[in-house]
mmCIF file of the protein (N, C-alpha, C, O) and its ligand, coordinates in Angstrom:
data_MODEL
# 
_entry.id   MODEL 
# 
loop_
_entity.id 
_entity.type 
_entity.pdbx_number_of_molecules 
1 polymer     1 
2 non-polymer 1 
# 
_entity_poly.entity_id                      1 
_entity_poly.type                           'polypeptide(L)' 
_entity_poly.nstd_linkage                   no 
_entity_poly.nstd_monomer                   no 
_entity_poly.pdbx_seq_one_letter_code       MLPDAVSALFGGTATDVVRECRRCGTTVDATEESCPHCGPESDLVSYEIA 
_entity_poly.pdbx_seq_one_letter_code_can   MLPDAVSALFGGTATDVVRECRRCGTTVDATEESCPHCGPESDLVSYEIA 
_entity_poly.pdbx_strand_id                 A 
# 
loop_
_entity_poly_seq.entity_id 
_entity_poly_seq.num 
_entity_poly_seq.mon_id 
_entity_poly_seq.hetero 
1 1  MET n 
1 2  LEU n 
1 3  PRO n 
1 4  ASP n 
1 5  ALA n 
1 6  VAL n 
1 7  SER n 
1 8  ALA n 
1 9  LEU n 
1 10 PHE n 
1 11 GLY n 
1 12 GLY n 
1 13 THR n 
1 14 ALA n 
1 15 THR n 
1 16 ASP n 
1 17 VAL n 
1 18 VAL n 
1 19 ARG n 
1 20 GLU n 
1 21 CYS n 
1 22 ARG n 
1 23 ARG n 
1 24 CYS n 
1 25 GLY n 
1 26 THR n 
1 27 THR n 
1 28 VAL n 
1 29 ASP n 
1 30 ALA n 
1 31 THR n 
1 32 GLU n 
1 33 GLU n 
1 34 SER n 
1 35 CYS n 
1 36 PRO n 
1 37 HIS n 
1 38 CYS n 
1 39 GLY n 
1 40 PRO n 
1 41 GLU n 
1 42 SER n 
1 43 ASP n 
1 44 LEU n 
1 45 VAL n 
1 46 SER n 
1 47 TYR n 
1 48 GLU n 
1 49 ILE n 
1 50 ALA n 
# 
loop_
_struct_asym.id 
_struct_asym.entity_id 
A 1 
B 2 
# 
loop_
_chem_comp.id 
_chem_comp.type 
_chem_comp.mon_nstd_flag 
ALA 'L-peptide linking' y 
ARG 'L-peptide linking' y 
ASP 'L-peptide linking' y 
CYS 'L-peptide linking' y 
GLU 'L-peptide linking' y 
GLY 'peptide linking'   y 
HIS 'L-peptide linking' y 
ILE 'L-peptide linking' y 
LEU 'L-peptide linking' y 
MET 'L-peptide linking' y 
PHE 'L-peptide linking' y 
PRO 'L-peptide linking' y 
SER 'L-peptide linking' y 
THR 'L-peptide linking' y 
TYR 'L-peptide linking' y 
VAL 'L-peptide linking' y 
ZN  non-polymer         . 
# 
_pdbx_entity_nonpoly.entity_id   2 
_pdbx_entity_nonpoly.name        ? 
_pdbx_entity_nonpoly.comp_id     ZN 
# 
_pdbx_nonpoly_scheme.asym_id         B 
_pdbx_nonpoly_scheme.entity_id       2 
_pdbx_nonpoly_scheme.mon_id          ZN 
_pdbx_nonpoly_scheme.ndb_seq_num     1 
_pdbx_nonpoly_scheme.pdb_seq_num     101 
_pdbx_nonpoly_scheme.auth_seq_num    101 
_pdbx_nonpoly_scheme.pdb_mon_id      ZN 
_pdbx_nonpoly_scheme.auth_mon_id     ZN 
_pdbx_nonpoly_scheme.pdb_strand_id   A 
_pdbx_nonpoly_scheme.pdb_ins_code    . 
# 
loop_
_atom_site.group_PDB 
_atom_site.id 
_atom_site.type_symbol 
_atom_site.label_atom_id 
_atom_site.label_alt_id 
_atom_site.label_comp_id 
_atom_site.label_asym_id 
_atom_site.label_entity_id 
_atom_site.label_seq_id 
_atom_site.pdbx_PDB_ins_code 
_atom_site.Cartn_x 
_atom_site.Cartn_y 
_atom_site.Cartn_z 
_atom_site.occupancy 
_atom_site.B_iso_or_equiv 
_atom_site.pdbx_formal_charge 
_atom_site.auth_seq_id 
_atom_site.auth_comp_id 
_atom_site.auth_asym_id 
_atom_site.auth_atom_id 
_atom_site.pdbx_PDB_model_num 
ATOM   1   N  N  . MET A 1 1  ? 0.848   -1.205 0.000   1.00 0.00 ? 1   MET A N  1 
ATOM   2   C  CA . MET A 1 1  ? 0.000   0.000  0.000   1.00 0.00 ? 1   MET A CA 1 
ATOM   3   C  C  . MET A 1 1  ? 0.881   1.251  0.000   1.00 0.00 ? 1   MET A C  1 
ATOM   4   O  O  . MET A 1 1  ? 1.793   1.381  0.816   1.00 0.00 ? 1   MET A O  1 
ATOM   5   N  N  . LEU A 1 2  ? 0.598   2.156  -0.914  1.00 0.00 ? 2   LEU A N  1 
ATOM   6   C  CA . LEU A 1 2  ? 1.415   3.341  -1.060  1.00 0.00 ? 2   LEU A CA 1 
ATOM   7   C  C  . LEU A 1 2  ? 1.044   4.402  -0.025  1.00 0.00 ? 2   LEU A C  1 
ATOM   8   O  O  . LEU A 1 2  ? -0.115  4.520  0.371   1.00 0.00 ? 2   LEU A O  1 
ATOM   9   N  N  . PRO A 1 3  ? 2.051   5.177  0.408   1.00 0.00 ? 3   PRO A N  1 
ATOM   10  C  CA . PRO A 1 3  ? 1.753   6.342  1.261   1.00 0.00 ? 3   PRO A CA 1 
ATOM   11  C  C  . PRO A 1 3  ? 0.869   7.331  0.510   1.00 0.00 ? 3   PRO A C  1 
ATOM   12  O  O  . PRO A 1 3  ? 0.868   7.359  -0.720  1.00 0.00 ? 3   PRO A O  1 
ATOM   13  N  N  . ASP A 1 4  ? 0.122   8.136  1.247   1.00 0.00 ? 4   ASP A N  1 
ATOM   14  C  CA . ASP A 1 4  ? -0.811  9.078  0.634   1.00 0.00 ? 4   ASP A CA 1 
ATOM   15  C  C  . ASP A 1 4  ? -0.124  10.037 -0.327  1.00 0.00 ? 4   ASP A C  1 
ATOM   16  O  O  . ASP A 1 4  ? -0.662  10.356 -1.387  1.00 0.00 ? 4   ASP A O  1 
ATOM   17  N  N  . ALA A 1 5  ? 1.073   10.499 0.049   1.00 0.00 ? 5   ALA A N  1 
ATOM   18  C  CA . ALA A 1 5  ? 1.777   11.478 -0.780  1.00 0.00 ? 5   ALA A CA 1 
ATOM   19  C  C  . ALA A 1 5  ? 2.116   10.887 -2.140  1.00 0.00 ? 5   ALA A C  1 
ATOM   20  O  O  . ALA A 1 5  ? 2.031   11.577 -3.156  1.00 0.00 ? 5   ALA A O  1 
ATOM   21  N  N  . VAL A 1 6  ? 2.495   9.625  -2.168  1.00 0.00 ? 6   VAL A N  1 
ATOM   22  C  CA . VAL A 1 6  ? 2.869   8.971  -3.423  1.00 0.00 ? 6   VAL A CA 1 
ATOM   23  C  C  . VAL A 1 6  ? 1.641   8.733  -4.291  1.00 0.00 ? 6   VAL A C  1 
ATOM   24  O  O  . VAL A 1 6  ? 1.665   9.022  -5.487  1.00 0.00 ? 6   VAL A O  1 
ATOM   25  N  N  . SER A 1 7  ? 0.596   8.224  -3.721  1.00 0.00 ? 7   SER A N  1 
ATOM   26  C  CA . SER A 1 7  ? -0.611  7.961  -4.490  1.00 0.00 ? 7   SER A CA 1 
ATOM   27  C  C  . SER A 1 7  ? -1.232  9.262  -5.002  1.00 0.00 ? 7   SER A C  1 
ATOM   28  O  O  . SER A 1 7  ? -1.810  9.295  -6.088  1.00 0.00 ? 7   SER A O  1 
ATOM   29  N  N  . ALA A 1 8  ? -1.110  10.330 -4.213  1.00 0.00 ? 8   ALA A N  1 
ATOM   30  C  CA . ALA A 1 8  ? -1.628  11.624 -4.639  1.00 0.00 ? 8   ALA A CA 1 
ATOM   31  C  C  . ALA A 1 8  ? -0.830  12.151 -5.827  1.00 0.00 ? 8   ALA A C  1 
ATOM   32  O  O  . ALA A 1 8  ? -1.386  12.768 -6.735  1.00 0.00 ? 8   ALA A O  1 
ATOM   33  N  N  . LEU A 1 9  ? 0.473   11.902 -5.812  1.00 0.00 ? 9   LEU A N  1 
ATOM   34  C  CA . LEU A 1 9  ? 1.333   12.342 -6.902  1.00 0.00 ? 9   LEU A CA 1 
ATOM   35  C  C  . LEU A 1 9  ? 0.943   11.655 -8.205  1.00 0.00 ? 9   LEU A C  1 
ATOM   36  O  O  . LEU A 1 9  ? 0.767   12.308 -9.233  1.00 0.00 ? 9   LEU A O  1 
ATOM   37  N  N  . PHE A 1 10 ? 0.812   10.343 -8.153  1.00 0.00 ? 10  PHE A N  1 
ATOM   38  C  CA . PHE A 1 10 ? 0.445   9.596  -9.347  1.00 0.00 ? 10  PHE A CA 1 
ATOM   39  C  C  . PHE A 1 10 ? -0.973  9.924  -9.795  1.00 0.00 ? 10  PHE A C  1 
ATOM   40  O  O  . PHE A 1 10 ? -1.235  10.059 -10.990 1.00 0.00 ? 10  PHE A O  1 
ATOM   41  N  N  . GLY A 1 11 ? -1.874  10.050 -8.853  1.00 0.00 ? 11  GLY A N  1 
ATOM   42  C  CA . GLY A 1 11 ? -3.255  10.361 -9.180  1.00 0.00 ? 11  GLY A CA 1 
ATOM   43  C  C  . GLY A 1 11 ? -3.392  11.730 -9.808  1.00 0.00 ? 11  GLY A C  1 
ATOM   44  O  O  . GLY A 1 11 ? -4.259  11.949 -10.653 1.00 0.00 ? 11  GLY A O  1 
ATOM   45  N  N  . GLY A 1 12 ? -2.521  12.670 -9.389  1.00 0.00 ? 12  GLY A N  1 
ATOM   46  C  CA . GLY A 1 12 ? -2.605  14.036 -9.889  1.00 0.00 ? 12  GLY A CA 1 
ATOM   47  C  C  . GLY A 1 12 ? -2.051  14.192 -11.290 1.00 0.00 ? 12  GLY A C  1 
ATOM   48  O  O  . GLY A 1 12 ? -2.434  15.112 -12.012 1.00 0.00 ? 12  GLY A O  1 
ATOM   49  N  N  . THR A 1 13 ? -1.148  13.297 -11.681 1.00 0.00 ? 13  THR A N  1 
ATOM   50  C  CA . THR A 1 13 ? -0.501  13.449 -12.980 1.00 0.00 ? 13  THR A CA 1 
ATOM   51  C  C  . THR A 1 13 ? -1.141  12.579 -14.058 1.00 0.00 ? 13  THR A C  1 
ATOM   52  O  O  . THR A 1 13 ? -0.950  12.822 -15.249 1.00 0.00 ? 13  THR A O  1 
ATOM   53  N  N  . ALA A 1 14 ? -1.891  11.578 -13.645 1.00 0.00 ? 14  ALA A N  1 
ATOM   54  C  CA . ALA A 1 14 ? -2.501  10.680 -14.619 1.00 0.00 ? 14  ALA A CA 1 
ATOM   55  C  C  . ALA A 1 14 ? -3.693  11.353 -15.293 1.00 0.00 ? 14  ALA A C  1 
ATOM   56  O  O  . ALA A 1 14 ? -4.404  12.145 -14.674 1.00 0.00 ? 14  ALA A O  1 
ATOM   57  N  N  . THR A 1 15 ? -3.901  11.030 -16.558 1.00 0.00 ? 15  THR A N  1 
ATOM   58  C  CA . THR A 1 15 ? -5.068  11.517 -17.278 1.00 0.00 ? 15  THR A CA 1 
ATOM   59  C  C  . THR A 1 15 ? -6.088  10.391 -17.375 1.00 0.00 ? 15  THR A C  1 
ATOM   60  O  O  . THR A 1 15 ? -5.810  9.328  -17.930 1.00 0.00 ? 15  THR A O  1 
ATOM   61  N  N  . ASP A 1 16 ? -7.260  10.638 -16.832 1.00 0.00 ? 16  ASP A N  1 
ATOM   62  C  CA . ASP A 1 16 ? -8.318  9.637  -16.902 1.00 0.00 ? 16  ASP A CA 1 
ATOM   63  C  C  . ASP A 1 16 ? -9.180  9.879  -18.129 1.00 0.00 ? 16  ASP A C  1 
ATOM   64  O  O  . ASP A 1 16 ? -9.561  11.010 -18.432 1.00 0.00 ? 16  ASP A O  1 
ATOM   65  N  N  . VAL A 1 17 ? -9.470  8.816  -18.810 1.00 0.00 ? 17  VAL A N  1 
ATOM   66  C  CA . VAL A 1 17 ? -10.397 8.906  -19.937 1.00 0.00 ? 17  VAL A CA 1 
ATOM   67  C  C  . VAL A 1 17 ? -11.682 8.166  -19.565 1.00 0.00 ? 17  VAL A C  1 
ATOM   68  O  O  . VAL A 1 17 ? -11.666 6.980  -19.232 1.00 0.00 ? 17  VAL A O  1 
ATOM   69  N  N  . VAL A 1 18 ? -12.769 8.885  -19.629 1.00 0.00 ? 18  VAL A N  1 
ATOM   70  C  CA . VAL A 1 18 ? -14.069 8.282  -19.357 1.00 0.00 ? 18  VAL A CA 1 
ATOM   71  C  C  . VAL A 1 18 ? -14.833 8.176  -20.663 1.00 0.00 ? 18  VAL A C  1 
ATOM   72  O  O  . VAL A 1 18 ? -14.973 9.162  -21.387 1.00 0.00 ? 18  VAL A O  1 
ATOM   73  N  N  . ARG A 1 19 ? -15.318 7.009  -20.958 1.00 0.00 ? 19  ARG A N  1 
ATOM   74  C  CA . ARG A 1 19 ? -16.096 6.796  -22.179 1.00 0.00 ? 19  ARG A CA 1 
ATOM   75  C  C  . ARG A 1 19 ? -17.539 6.513  -21.801 1.00 0.00 ? 19  ARG A C  1 
ATOM   76  O  O  . ARG A 1 19 ? -17.821 5.700  -20.921 1.00 0.00 ? 19  ARG A O  1 
ATOM   77  N  N  . GLU A 1 20 ? -18.430 7.187  -22.472 1.00 0.00 ? 20  GLU A N  1 
ATOM   78  C  CA . GLU A 1 20 ? -19.844 7.084  -22.124 1.00 0.00 ? 20  GLU A CA 1 
ATOM   79  C  C  . GLU A 1 20 ? -20.674 6.879  -23.379 1.00 0.00 ? 20  GLU A C  1 
ATOM   80  O  O  . GLU A 1 20 ? -20.376 7.444  -24.431 1.00 0.00 ? 20  GLU A O  1 
ATOM   81  N  N  . CYS A 1 21 ? -21.712 6.071  -23.263 1.00 0.00 ? 21  CYS A N  1 
ATOM   82  C  CA . CYS A 1 21 ? -22.629 5.843  -24.367 1.00 0.00 ? 21  CYS A CA 1 
ATOM   83  C  C  . CYS A 1 21 ? -23.649 6.979  -24.435 1.00 0.00 ? 21  CYS A C  1 
ATOM   84  O  O  . CYS A 1 21 ? -24.310 7.298  -23.447 1.00 0.00 ? 21  CYS A O  1 
ATOM   85  N  N  . ARG A 1 22 ? -23.762 7.577  -25.611 1.00 0.00 ? 22  ARG A N  1 
ATOM   86  C  CA . ARG A 1 22 ? -24.698 8.697  -25.758 1.00 0.00 ? 22  ARG A CA 1 
ATOM   87  C  C  . ARG A 1 22 ? -26.130 8.213  -25.883 1.00 0.00 ? 22  ARG A C  1 
ATOM   88  O  O  . ARG A 1 22 ? -27.067 8.998  -25.733 1.00 0.00 ? 22  ARG A O  1 
ATOM   89  N  N  . ARG A 1 23 ? -26.311 6.926  -26.157 1.00 0.00 ? 23  ARG A N  1 
ATOM   90  C  CA . ARG A 1 23 ? -27.662 6.382  -26.286 1.00 0.00 ? 23  ARG A CA 1 
ATOM   91  C  C  . ARG A 1 23 ? -28.311 6.128  -24.933 1.00 0.00 ? 23  ARG A C  1 
ATOM   92  O  O  . ARG A 1 23 ? -29.427 6.571  -24.664 1.00 0.00 ? 23  ARG A O  1 
ATOM   93  N  N  . CYS A 1 24 ? -27.570 5.391  -24.074 1.00 0.00 ? 24  CYS A N  1 
ATOM   94  C  CA . CYS A 1 24 ? -28.172 4.966  -22.807 1.00 0.00 ? 24  CYS A CA 1 
ATOM   95  C  C  . CYS A 1 24 ? -27.480 5.568  -21.591 1.00 0.00 ? 24  CYS A C  1 
ATOM   96  O  O  . CYS A 1 24 ? -27.949 5.405  -20.465 1.00 0.00 ? 24  CYS A O  1 
ATOM   97  N  N  . GLY A 1 25 ? -26.355 6.271  -21.816 1.00 0.00 ? 25  GLY A N  1 
ATOM   98  C  CA . GLY A 1 25 ? -25.694 6.943  -20.717 1.00 0.00 ? 25  GLY A CA 1 
ATOM   99  C  C  . GLY A 1 25 ? -24.800 6.052  -19.877 1.00 0.00 ? 25  GLY A C  1 
ATOM   100 O  O  . GLY A 1 25 ? -24.277 6.486  -18.851 1.00 0.00 ? 25  GLY A O  1 
ATOM   101 N  N  . THR A 1 26 ? -24.620 4.814  -20.303 1.00 0.00 ? 26  THR A N  1 
ATOM   102 C  CA . THR A 1 26 ? -23.766 3.902  -19.561 1.00 0.00 ? 26  THR A CA 1 
ATOM   103 C  C  . THR A 1 26 ? -22.300 4.309  -19.687 1.00 0.00 ? 26  THR A C  1 
ATOM   104 O  O  . THR A 1 26 ? -21.823 4.618  -20.779 1.00 0.00 ? 26  THR A O  1 
ATOM   105 N  N  . THR A 1 27 ? -21.598 4.305  -18.565 1.00 0.00 ? 27  THR A N  1 
ATOM   106 C  CA . THR A 1 27 ? -20.161 4.538  -18.593 1.00 0.00 ? 27  THR A CA 1 
ATOM   107 C  C  . THR A 1 27 ? -19.463 3.246  -19.000 1.00 0.00 ? 27  THR A C  1 
ATOM   108 O  O  . THR A 1 27 ? -19.631 2.208  -18.360 1.00 0.00 ? 27  THR A O  1 
ATOM   109 N  N  . VAL A 1 28 ? -18.684 3.320  -20.064 1.00 0.00 ? 28  VAL A N  1 
ATOM   110 C  CA . VAL A 1 28 ? -18.012 2.158  -20.633 1.00 0.00 ? 28  VAL A CA 1 
ATOM   111 C  C  . VAL A 1 28 ? -16.520 2.293  -20.397 1.00 0.00 ? 28  VAL A C  1 
ATOM   112 O  O  . VAL A 1 28 ? -15.985 3.402  -20.417 1.00 0.00 ? 28  VAL A O  1 
ATOM   113 N  N  . ASP A 1 29 ? -15.852 1.189  -20.175 1.00 0.00 ? 29  ASP A N  1 
ATOM   114 C  CA . ASP A 1 29 ? -14.409 1.228  -20.000 1.00 0.00 ? 29  ASP A CA 1 
ATOM   115 C  C  . ASP A 1 29 ? -13.736 1.818  -21.235 1.00 0.00 ? 29  ASP A C  1 
ATOM   116 O  O  . ASP A 1 29 ? -14.164 1.574  -22.363 1.00 0.00 ? 29  ASP A O  1 
ATOM   117 N  N  . ALA A 1 30 ? -12.679 2.596  -21.009 1.00 0.00 ? 30  ALA A N  1 
ATOM   118 C  CA . ALA A 1 30 ? -12.014 3.315  -22.100 1.00 0.00 ? 30  ALA A CA 1 
ATOM   119 C  C  . ALA A 1 30 ? -11.449 2.375  -23.155 1.00 0.00 ? 30  ALA A C  1 
ATOM   120 O  O  . ALA A 1 30 ? -11.213 2.792  -24.289 1.00 0.00 ? 30  ALA A O  1 
ATOM   121 N  N  . THR A 1 31 ? -11.233 1.126  -22.803 1.00 0.00 ? 31  THR A N  1 
ATOM   122 C  CA . THR A 1 31 ? -10.687 0.160  -23.748 1.00 0.00 ? 31  THR A CA 1 
ATOM   123 C  C  . THR A 1 31 ? -11.772 -0.526 -24.568 1.00 0.00 ? 31  THR A C  1 
ATOM   124 O  O  . THR A 1 31 ? -11.470 -1.232 -25.530 1.00 0.00 ? 31  THR A O  1 
ATOM   125 N  N  . GLU A 1 32 ? -13.028 -0.324 -24.195 1.00 0.00 ? 32  GLU A N  1 
ATOM   126 C  CA . GLU A 1 32 ? -14.121 -0.972 -24.909 1.00 0.00 ? 32  GLU A CA 1 
ATOM   127 C  C  . GLU A 1 32 ? -14.454 -0.224 -26.199 1.00 0.00 ? 32  GLU A C  1 
ATOM   128 O  O  . GLU A 1 32 ? -14.393 1.005  -26.248 1.00 0.00 ? 32  GLU A O  1 
ATOM   129 N  N  . GLU A 1 33 ? -14.802 -0.969 -27.227 1.00 0.00 ? 33  GLU A N  1 
ATOM   130 C  CA . GLU A 1 33 ? -15.117 -0.372 -28.520 1.00 0.00 ? 33  GLU A CA 1 
ATOM   131 C  C  . GLU A 1 33 ? -16.598 -0.042 -28.640 1.00 0.00 ? 33  GLU A C  1 
ATOM   132 O  O  . GLU A 1 33 ? -16.986 0.796  -29.453 1.00 0.00 ? 33  GLU A O  1 
ATOM   133 N  N  . SER A 1 34 ? -17.424 -0.697 -27.834 1.00 0.00 ? 34  SER A N  1 
ATOM   134 C  CA . SER A 1 34 ? -18.858 -0.467 -27.941 1.00 0.00 ? 34  SER A CA 1 
ATOM   135 C  C  . SER A 1 34 ? -19.532 -0.650 -26.588 1.00 0.00 ? 34  SER A C  1 
ATOM   136 O  O  . SER A 1 34 ? -18.977 -1.262 -25.675 1.00 0.00 ? 34  SER A O  1 
ATOM   137 N  N  . CYS A 1 35 ? -20.738 -0.109 -26.479 1.00 0.00 ? 35  CYS A N  1 
ATOM   138 C  CA . CYS A 1 35 ? -21.525 -0.235 -25.266 1.00 0.00 ? 35  CYS A CA 1 
ATOM   139 C  C  . CYS A 1 35 ? -22.079 -1.655 -25.146 1.00 0.00 ? 35  CYS A C  1 
ATOM   140 O  O  . CYS A 1 35 ? -22.594 -2.199 -26.123 1.00 0.00 ? 35  CYS A O  1 
ATOM   141 N  N  . PRO A 1 36 ? -21.978 -2.266 -23.953 1.00 0.00 ? 36  PRO A N  1 
ATOM   142 C  CA . PRO A 1 36 ? -22.490 -3.627 -23.772 1.00 0.00 ? 36  PRO A CA 1 
ATOM   143 C  C  . PRO A 1 36 ? -24.005 -3.705 -23.915 1.00 0.00 ? 36  PRO A C  1 
ATOM   144 O  O  . PRO A 1 36 ? -24.548 -4.778 -24.178 1.00 0.00 ? 36  PRO A O  1 
ATOM   145 N  N  . HIS A 1 37 ? -24.690 -2.581 -23.744 1.00 0.00 ? 37  HIS A N  1 
ATOM   146 C  CA . HIS A 1 37 ? -26.147 -2.560 -23.867 1.00 0.00 ? 37  HIS A CA 1 
ATOM   147 C  C  . HIS A 1 37 ? -26.584 -2.340 -25.302 1.00 0.00 ? 37  HIS A C  1 
ATOM   148 O  O  . HIS A 1 37 ? -27.528 -2.974 -25.773 1.00 0.00 ? 37  HIS A O  1 
ATOM   149 N  N  . CYS A 1 38 ? -25.890 -1.433 -26.009 1.00 0.00 ? 38  CYS A N  1 
ATOM   150 C  CA . CYS A 1 38 ? -26.311 -1.041 -27.355 1.00 0.00 ? 38  CYS A CA 1 
ATOM   151 C  C  . CYS A 1 38 ? -25.565 -1.792 -28.450 1.00 0.00 ? 38  CYS A C  1 
ATOM   152 O  O  . CYS A 1 38 ? -25.991 -1.782 -29.604 1.00 0.00 ? 38  CYS A O  1 
ATOM   153 N  N  . GLY A 1 39 ? -24.442 -2.450 -28.098 1.00 0.00 ? 39  GLY A N  1 
ATOM   154 C  CA . GLY A 1 39 ? -23.702 -3.224 -29.080 1.00 0.00 ? 39  GLY A CA 1 
ATOM   155 C  C  . GLY A 1 39 ? -22.945 -2.358 -30.067 1.00 0.00 ? 39  GLY A C  1 
ATOM   156 O  O  . GLY A 1 39 ? -22.637 -1.202 -29.776 1.00 0.00 ? 39  GLY A O  1 
ATOM   157 N  N  . PRO A 1 40 ? -22.640 -2.916 -31.246 1.00 0.00 ? 40  PRO A N  1 
ATOM   158 C  CA . PRO A 1 40 ? -21.794 -2.225 -32.228 1.00 0.00 ? 40  PRO A CA 1 
ATOM   159 C  C  . PRO A 1 40 ? -22.414 -0.952 -32.774 1.00 0.00 ? 40  PRO A C  1 
ATOM   160 O  O  . PRO A 1 40 ? -21.714 -0.129 -33.364 1.00 0.00 ? 40  PRO A O  1 
ATOM   161 N  N  . GLU A 1 41 ? -23.702 -0.778 -32.591 1.00 0.00 ? 41  GLU A N  1 
ATOM   162 C  CA . GLU A 1 41 ? -24.366 0.433  -33.067 1.00 0.00 ? 41  GLU A CA 1 
ATOM   163 C  C  . GLU A 1 41 ? -24.291 1.577  -32.064 1.00 0.00 ? 41  GLU A C  1 
ATOM   164 O  O  . GLU A 1 41 ? -24.801 2.668  -32.318 1.00 0.00 ? 41  GLU A O  1 
ATOM   165 N  N  . SER A 1 42 ? -23.654 1.324  -30.924 1.00 0.00 ? 42  SER A N  1 
ATOM   166 C  CA . SER A 1 42 ? -23.607 2.319  -29.865 1.00 0.00 ? 42  SER A CA 1 
ATOM   167 C  C  . SER A 1 42 ? -22.818 3.556  -30.298 1.00 0.00 ? 42  SER A C  1 
ATOM   168 O  O  . SER A 1 42 ? -21.930 3.483  -31.148 1.00 0.00 ? 42  SER A O  1 
ATOM   169 N  N  . ASP A 1 43 ? -23.159 4.665  -29.704 1.00 0.00 ? 43  ASP A N  1 
ATOM   170 C  CA . ASP A 1 43 ? -22.517 5.928  -30.023 1.00 0.00 ? 43  ASP A CA 1 
ATOM   171 C  C  . ASP A 1 43 ? -21.759 6.400  -28.795 1.00 0.00 ? 43  ASP A C  1 
ATOM   172 O  O  . ASP A 1 43 ? -22.331 7.013  -27.893 1.00 0.00 ? 43  ASP A O  1 
ATOM   173 N  N  . LEU A 1 44 ? -20.452 6.102  -28.770 1.00 0.00 ? 44  LEU A N  1 
ATOM   174 C  CA . LEU A 1 44 ? -19.655 6.403  -27.588 1.00 0.00 ? 44  LEU A CA 1 
ATOM   175 C  C  . LEU A 1 44 ? -18.982 7.761  -27.721 1.00 0.00 ? 44  LEU A C  1 
ATOM   176 O  O  . LEU A 1 44 ? -18.581 8.177  -28.808 1.00 0.00 ? 44  LEU A O  1 
ATOM   177 N  N  . VAL A 1 45 ? -18.871 8.433  -26.598 1.00 0.00 ? 45  VAL A N  1 
ATOM   178 C  CA . VAL A 1 45 ? -18.161 9.702  -26.541 1.00 0.00 ? 45  VAL A CA 1 
ATOM   179 C  C  . VAL A 1 45 ? -17.158 9.611  -25.386 1.00 0.00 ? 45  VAL A C  1 
ATOM   180 O  O  . VAL A 1 45 ? -17.466 9.068  -24.325 1.00 0.00 ? 45  VAL A O  1 
ATOM   181 N  N  . SER A 1 46 ? -15.958 10.149 -25.608 1.00 0.00 ? 46  SER A N  1 
ATOM   182 C  CA . SER A 1 46 ? -14.898 10.067 -24.603 1.00 0.00 ? 46  SER A CA 1 
ATOM   183 C  C  . SER A 1 46 ? -14.619 11.434 -24.012 1.00 0.00 ? 46  SER A C  1 
ATOM   184 O  O  . SER A 1 46 ? -14.599 12.448 -24.708 1.00 0.00 ? 46  SER A O  1 
ATOM   185 N  N  . TYR A 1 47 ? -14.404 11.430 -22.704 1.00 0.00 ? 47  TYR A N  1 
ATOM   186 C  CA . TYR A 1 47 ? -13.999 12.653 -22.011 1.00 0.00 ? 47  TYR A CA 1 
ATOM   187 C  C  . TYR A 1 47 ? -12.627 12.424 -21.392 1.00 0.00 ? 47  TYR A C  1 
ATOM   188 O  O  . TYR A 1 47 ? -12.362 11.363 -20.827 1.00 0.00 ? 47  TYR A O  1 
ATOM   189 N  N  . GLU A 1 48 ? -11.766 13.413 -21.498 1.00 0.00 ? 48  GLU A N  1 
ATOM   190 C  CA . GLU A 1 48 ? -10.486 13.346 -20.800 1.00 0.00 ? 48  GLU A CA 1 
ATOM   191 C  C  . GLU A 1 48 ? -10.547 14.228 -19.571 1.00 0.00 ? 48  GLU A C  1 
ATOM   192 O  O  . GLU A 1 48 ? -10.882 15.410 -19.642 1.00 0.00 ? 48  GLU A O  1 
ATOM   193 N  N  . ILE A 1 49 ? -10.211 13.615 -18.428 1.00 0.00 ? 49  ILE A N  1 
ATOM   194 C  CA . ILE A 1 49 ? -10.192 14.358 -17.176 1.00 0.00 ? 49  ILE A CA 1 
ATOM   195 C  C  . ILE A 1 49 ? -8.739  14.489 -16.732 1.00 0.00 ? 49  ILE A C  1 
ATOM   196 O  O  . ILE A 1 49 ? -8.116  13.515 -16.309 1.00 0.00 ? 49  ILE A O  1 
ATOM   197 N  N  . ALA A 1 50 ? -8.215  15.692 -16.833 1.00 0.00 ? 50  ALA A N  1 
ATOM   198 C  CA . ALA A 1 50 ? -6.799  15.921 -16.510 1.00 0.00 ? 50  ALA A CA 1 
ATOM   199 C  C  . ALA A 1 50 ? -6.580  15.822 -14.999 1.00 0.00 ? 50  ALA A C  1 
ATOM   200 O  O  . ALA A 1 50 ? -5.455  15.984 -14.527 1.00 0.00 ? 50  ALA A O  1 
HETATM 201 ZN ZN . ZN  B 2 .  ? -25.548 2.179  -24.667 1.00 0.00 2 101 ZN  A ZN 1 
# 
């Protein structure tokens, strides 16, 4: 388990990408190509959180 200072450092510098389905609003893992609910026809949008 990392000390708080170390985890805060890594957490502060990492860029999180959140991928969301515009059809049903489900948050999808950034590595997924499609929404598990809507399938290949899903319309995903990605947000980068610095
Ligand atoms: Zn969906």
